[in-house]
C-alpha positions, -999 to 999 in steps of 0.1 A, spaced: 109 125 -31 112 114 5 120 79 17 92 55 26 93 46 63 64 22 65 67 -16 71 79 -31 38 57 -57 21 47 -81 10 16 -81 33 -12 -106 32 -49 -102 40 -62 -130 62 -99 -137 60 -116 -143 93 -151 -148 80 -184 -132 91 -188 -127 128 -222 -110 127 -209 -76 117 -199 -84 82 -169 -100 66 -137 -92 85 -100 -97 79 -66 -89 93 -34 -78 76 0 -94 83 35 -89 70 39 -120 48 73 -133 60 63 -130 97 29 -145 91 44 -175 73 69 -180 101 47 -174 132 11 -160 130 14 -147 166 47 -128 160 49 -90 155 40 -78 120 3 -81 127 -19 -51 122 -42 -50 152 -79 -41 147 -107 -55 126 -110 -46 89 -137 -52 65 -125 -78 41 -123 -54 11 -103 -29 32 -79 -56 44 -73 -66 8 -65 -30 -2 -42 -25 28 -24 -58 20 -18 -46 -16 -5 -11 -5 32 -19 -7 29 -33 -42 7 -4 -53 32 21 -39 61 5 -58 40 3 -90 30 39 -87 66 49 -82 75 31 -114 46 47 -133 57 81 -120 92 76 -132 78 69 -167 55 99 -165 84 122 -154 105 111 -184 75 117 -206 70 152 -190 106 162 -198 102 151 -234 69 169 -238 80 200 -219 49 203 -197 35 187 -166 10 159 -167 -19 161 -142 -17 123 -136 20 127 -126 10 155 -101 -17 131 -87 9 103 -84 34 126 -66 6 137 -42 -5 101 -35 31 89 -29 37 119 -5 5 111 14 16 74 17 49 86 32 31 109 56 44 141 39 10 155 29 
């Protein structure tokens, strides 16, 4: 498995309200947002609020999926065959790292 090179979390979704085009939000790296909201660590662009929440959860989801995959791989070795869900997890993690 390759190394993740994306900006580490935690990230936070920041709600900006409805500006005529639907609910919008931004995504910030939490430590930088808490320290200075105008510092780097800000993802430029407008996101729909549900998308901003999903993006903000991405680092935690990535780490959780890595943990689940570790469990599934141990289970695979005990069972002696490959689990489809483990293959899906490997593919998703590779995609997140830009390898797919």
